[in-house]
C-alpha positions in Angstrom: -57.1 -30.1 -70.7 -58.5 -30.8 -74.1 -56.0 -30.3 -77.0 -56.9 -29.0 -80.4 -55.2 -32.2 -81.7 -57.4 -34.6 -79.8 -59.2 -37.1 -81.9 -63.0 -36.5 -82.2 -65.4 -38.5 -80.2 -69.1 -39.2 -80.5 -71.4 -36.5 -79.4 -75.2 -36.2 -79.1 -76.9 -36.9 -82.4 -79.4 -34.3 -83.3 -81.3 -33.2 -86.4 -81.2 -29.6 -85.2 -78.4 -27.1 -85.6 -75.7 -27.4 -82.9 -74.4 -24.9 -80.4 -70.8 -24.0 -79.9 -70.5 -26.4 -76.9 -72.1 -29.3 -78.8 -69.8 -28.7 -81.8 -66.8 -28.7 -79.4 -68.0 -31.9 -77.8 -68.4 -33.7 -81.2 -65.0 -32.4 -82.4 -63.2 -33.2 -79.2 -61.9 -29.6 -78.9 -62.5 -26.7 -76.6 -65.4 -24.2 -77.1 -62.8 -21.5 -77.6 -61.3 -23.4 -80.5 -64.7 -23.8 -82.2 -65.4 -20.1 -81.6 -62.1 -19.2 -83.3 -63.1 -21.3 -86.4 -66.6 -19.7 -86.5 -65.2 -16.2 -86.3 -62.5 -16.8 -88.9 -59.6 -16.6 -86.5 -56.3 -17.9 -88.0 -54.7 -19.5 -84.9 -56.3 -22.9 -85.4 -54.7 -25.9 -87.0 -55.8 -26.8 -90.5 -57.0 -30.3 -89.6 -59.0 -29.0 -86.6 -60.5 -26.2 -88.8 -61.5 -28.7 -91.5 -63.1 -31.0 -88.9 -65.1 -28.2 -87.3 -66.2 -26.8 -90.7 -67.3 -30.3 -91.7 -69.4 -30.7 -88.6 -71.0 -27.3 -89.3 -71.7 -28.3 -92.8 -73.3 -31.6 -91.7 -75.3 -30.4 -88.7 -75.5 -26.6 -88.9 -74.7 -24.0 -86.3 -77.2 -22.5 -84.0 -76.2 -18.9 -83.4 -77.1 -16.8 -80.4 -80.0 -14.4 -81.0 -78.8 -11.0 -82.1 -80.1 -7.8 -83.6 -79.0 -6.5 -87.0 -77.0 -3.4 -86.6 -78.6 -0.3 -88.2 -75.4 0.4 -90.2 -75.3 -3.1 -91.6 -75.3 -4.1 -95.3 -77.2 -6.5 -97.4 -75.0 -8.0 -100.1 -77.0 -8.5 -103.3 -75.2 -10.5 -105.9 -76.3 -11.0 -109.6 -74.7 -13.3 -112.1 -74.9 -10.3 -114.5 -76.5 -6.8 -114.5 -78.4 -6.7 -117.8 -82.0 -5.8 -118.7 -84.9 -5.0 -116.4 -84.7 -8.2 -114.4 -82.1 -6.8 -111.9 -84.0 -3.6 -111.6 -87.2 -5.3 -110.3 -85.1 -7.3 -107.8 -83.1 -4.4 -106.5 -86.4 -2.5 -105.9 -87.8 -5.4 -103.8 -84.7 -5.8 -101.7 -84.2 -2.1 -101.1 -87.8 -1.6 -100.0 -87.3 -4.1 -97.2 -83.7 -3.3 -96.3 -84.5 0.4 -96.0 -87.3 -0.3 -93.4 -84.7 -2.1 -91.3 -82.0 0.5 -91.5 -79.9 -1.5 -93.9 -78.0 -0.4 -97.0 -77.7 -2.6 -100.1 -74.5 -3.4 -101.9 -75.0 -4.6 -105.5 -72.4 -6.6 -107.3 -72.2 -9.0 -110.3 -70.3 -12.1 -111.2 -69.5 -11.3 -114.8 -72.0 -13.8 -116.2 -70.8 -16.6 -113.9 -73.3 -18.6 -111.8 -70.8 -19.6 -109.2 -68.9 -16.9 -107.3 -65.1 -16.8 -107.4 -62.8 -17.1 -104.3 -62.1 -13.4 -104.6 -65.8 -12.7 -104.2 -66.1 -14.7 -100.9 -63.0 -12.9 -99.6 -64.5 -9.5 -100.4 -67.8 -10.4 -98.8 -66.2 -11.7 -95.6 -64.1 -8.6 -95.3 -67.2 -6.5 -95.4 -69.0 -8.8 -92.9 -72.6 -7.9 -94.2 -75.7 -8.6 -92.3 -76.4 -11.2 -95.0 -76.0 -12.3 -98.6 -78.7 -12.7 -101.3 -77.5 -14.4 -104.5 -79.6 -14.1 -107.6 -79.7 -16.8 -110.3 -76.4 -18.0 -108.9 -75.1 -19.6 -105.7 -71.9 -20.2 -103.7 -70.1 -23.5 -103.7 -70.4 -25.8 -100.7 -67.1 -24.6 -99.4 -68.2 -20.9 -99.7 -71.4 -21.7 -97.9 -69.5 -23.1 -95.0 -67.3 -20.1 -94.9 -70.4 -17.8 -94.7 -71.9 -20.0 -92.0 -68.8 -20.1 -89.9 -68.7 -16.2 -90.0 -72.4 -16.0 -89.1 -73.3 -14.4 -92.5 -76.7 -15.8 -93.5 -77.4 -16.7 -97.1 -80.6 -16.7 -99.2 -80.7 -17.8 -102.8 -83.2 -15.9 -105.0 -84.4 -17.6 -108.3 -81.8 -20.4 -107.9 -80.1 -21.4 -111.1 -79.4 -24.9 -109.7 -79.7 -26.8 -106.4 -79.2 -24.0 -103.8 -77.7 -26.5 -101.4 -79.0 -28.6 -98.5 -80.9 -26.5 -96.1 -80.1 -23.2 -97.9 -83.1 -20.9 -97.8 -84.4 -20.0 -101.3 -87.1 -18.0 -103.0 -88.5 -18.8 -106.5 -91.7 -18.8 -108.5 -94.2 -21.4 -109.6 -92.4 -21.9 -112.9 -94.1 -25.2 -113.8 -97.5 -23.7 -113.3 -96.6 -20.7 -115.4 -95.5 -22.9 -118.3 -98.6 -25.0 -118.0 -100.9 -21.9 -117.9 -99.2 -20.3 -120.9 -99.4 -23.4 -123.1 -103.0 -24.1 -122.0 -104.0 -20.6 -123.0 -102.6 -21.2 -126.5 -104.4 -24.6 -126.7 -107.7 -23.0 -125.7 -107.2 -20.6 -128.6 -107.1 -23.6 -130.9 -103.4 -23.8 -131.5 -101.8 -27.3 -131.8 -98.4 -26.5 -133.4 -97.0 -24.7 -130.4 -93.3 -24.1 -130.2 -91.2 -23.3 -127.1 -87.9 -21.5 -126.8 -86.4 -22.5 -123.5 -83.7 -21.0 -121.2 -80.5 -22.8 -120.5 -80.7 -26.5 -119.6 -79.0 -26.1 -116.3 -81.5 -23.6 -115.0 -84.2 -25.0 -112.7 -86.7 -22.3 -113.8 -86.1 -23.1 -117.5 -86.6 -26.8 -117.0 -89.8 -26.3 -114.9 -91.3 -24.0 -117.6 -90.5 -26.6 -120.2 -92.1 -29.4 -118.1 -95.2 -27.3 -117.7 -95.4 -26.8 -121.5 -95.1 -30.6 -122.0 -97.7 -31.3 -119.3 -100.2 -29.0 -120.9 -99.7 -30.6 -124.3 -100.0 -34.1 -122.8 -103.2 -33.2 -121.0 -104.7 -32.0 -124.2 -103.6 -35.1 -126.1 -101.2 -33.1 -128.4 -98.0 -35.0 -129.1 -94.8 -33.2 -128.1 -92.8 -32.5 -131.3 -89.1 -32.3 -130.6 -88.6 -30.0 -133.7 -90.8 -27.4 -131.9 -88.6 -27.2 -128.8 -85.6 -24.8 -129.1 -83.0 -24.5 -126.5 -81.9 -20.9 -125.7 -80.1 -18.8 -123.1 -82.7 -16.2 -122.0 -81.4 -13.9 -124.7 -83.2 -11.8 -127.3 -81.2 -13.4 -130.0 -82.8 -16.8 -129.1 -86.1 -15.5 -130.3 -84.7 -14.1 -133.6 -82.7 -17.2 -134.5 -85.1 -19.9 -133.5 -88.2 -18.2 -135.0 -86.5 -18.0 -138.4 -85.7 -21.8 -138.2 -89.1 -22.7 -136.9 -91.0 -20.9 -139.7 -88.9 -22.8 -142.3 -90.3 -26.1 -141.1 -92.7 -28.0 -143.4 -95.4 -27.5 -140.7 -94.4 -24.3 -138.9 -95.9 -23.4 -135.5 -98.8 -21.1 -135.2 -97.8 -20.0 -131.7 -94.5 -19.7 -129.8 -94.1 -19.7 -126.0 -90.8 -18.3 -124.8 -89.1 -18.7 -121.5 -88.7 -15.0 -120.9 -89.9 -11.7 -122.3 -86.6 -10.9 -124.0 -86.9 -14.0 -126.2 -90.5 -13.0 -127.0 -89.3 -9.6 -128.4 -86.8 -11.5 -130.5 -89.7 -13.4 -131.9 -91.4 -10.1 -132.7 -88.2 -9.0 -134.6 -88.0 -12.2 -136.6 -91.7 -12.1 -137.4 -91.3 -8.6 -138.8 -88.5 -9.7 -141.0 -90.5 -12.6 -142.3 -93.6 -10.5 -143.0 -95.7 -12.2 -140.3 -98.3 -10.4 -138.3 -98.6 -10.9 -134.6 -101.1 -12.3 -133.5 -102.9 -12.9 -136.9 -100.2 -15.2 -138.3 -98.3 -16.1 -135.1 -99.3 -15.9 -131.4 -96.6 -15.2 -128.9 -96.5 -15.7 -125.1 -93.5 -14.5 -122.9 -92.6 -15.0 -119.3 -91.7 -12.4 -116.6 -94.0 -9.5 -117.5 -91.3 -6.8 -117.6 -92.7 -3.3 -117.7 -91.3 -2.2 -121.1 -92.9 -5.1 -123.1 -96.4 -4.0 -122.1 -95.8 -1.2 -124.6 -94.8 -3.5 -127.5 -97.0 -3.5 -130.6 -99.1 -5.5 -129.9 -98.7 -5.6 -126.1 -97.2 -8.9 -125.0 -99.2 -11.7 -123.5 -97.0 -13.1 -120.8 -96.7 -15.0 -117.5 -96.1 -12.6 -114.6 -93.3 -13.6 -112.4 -93.5 -11.5 -109.2 -89.8 -10.5 -109.1 -90.2 -7.5 -106.8 -92.2 -9.5 -104.3 -89.8 -12.4 -104.6 -86.9 -10.1 -103.8 -88.8 -8.5 -100.8 -89.5 -12.0 -99.5 -85.8 -13.0 -99.8 -84.8 -9.8 -97.9 -87.3 -10.5 -95.1 -86.0 -14.1 -94.8 -82.4 -12.8 -94.7 -83.2 -10.3 -91.9 -85.0 -12.9 -89.9 -81.9 -15.1 -90.1 -79.6 -12.2 -89.3 -81.6 -11.5 -86.1 -81.2 -15.1 -85.0 -84.8 -16.1 -85.6 -85.8 -19.4 -87.2 -87.6 -19.4 -90.6 -91.1 -20.8 -90.8 -90.3 -22.0 -94.3 -86.9 -22.4 -96.0 -88.2 -22.9 -99.6 -90.7 -20.3 -100.8 -92.4 -20.2 -104.2 -94.6 -17.2 -105.1 -97.4 -17.7 -107.6 -97.2 -16.8 -111.3 -100.1 -15.4 -113.3 -101.0 -15.3 -117.0 -101.5 -11.8 -118.3 -103.4 -11.8 -121.6 -102.8 -8.9 -123.9 -102.7 -8.5 -127.6 -100.1 -10.9 -128.8 -102.3 -14.0 -128.8 -105.4 -14.8 -130.8 -107.4 -17.8 -132.0 -105.7 -19.9 -134.6 -106.7 -19.0 -138.1 -108.0 -21.7 -140.5 
């Protein structure tokens, strides 16, 4: 009889996720022991549990095909609930979840981008059909706990690396930054500033890289004084615009990493007596519905948040039903929407 304390021995090497029996063979334990670990049972030694969870982390676990129960839940987790961004995402997830008889539980992490241990305990106690994290993501240990309990995970708009093999949905942020900056260049602007999001955010870095690529392609040197690091907040636009316009050679256009920052630019321009777009052109990013009614209406890069959320929900349900994903990393296209906040450079 195989003991749970037996030393592990070599099993079949495979690049595919392993079954219970294959995990048991590699760990040198019984299938029943692996099943207890996978299902969160407590009567397994700590060393054996750690070994099995390490093997799952390295190789993955191939679950039996199963149907999502109609009474199941989709856990939708935001780093914070503020502004219109969460609303667009909730709409996309609910539209898909409702079609599959699933309810949506919405929670937030209080501004954190990594969930707490209390969060993972609460999620596991609810045993949802799956988890979608937004602009945040579980730690490696938390991902293993979700996997061993057969709770699939999809990361939407990942703030950082979502983790090896973790399905994720994002947007073509680099292309969006490129297109926004190219639009301003085509209008004759050469002193183009950018207000970024936080440095740790993949989306922010990609938009900044697109901005730099557009300037480089046009033969316009990147001026470090025109790059301002923000945090996706309205105040970023207010504070940085005031500083930028005090430069000996102020910008004639500003590209912001989200629409909220662009509205901050509007406020600062009003304080400074500048007219948009006559004195200063502005381009945002996201295309949130309220800013279409700004005066003048905001030129921005549309990020398809509702469609991204619906895609994440469909991926999650596919995983919950035991089906493989055709693609684990999905990027939906962005689109420049030209309105009234940009105009040809004067003079």
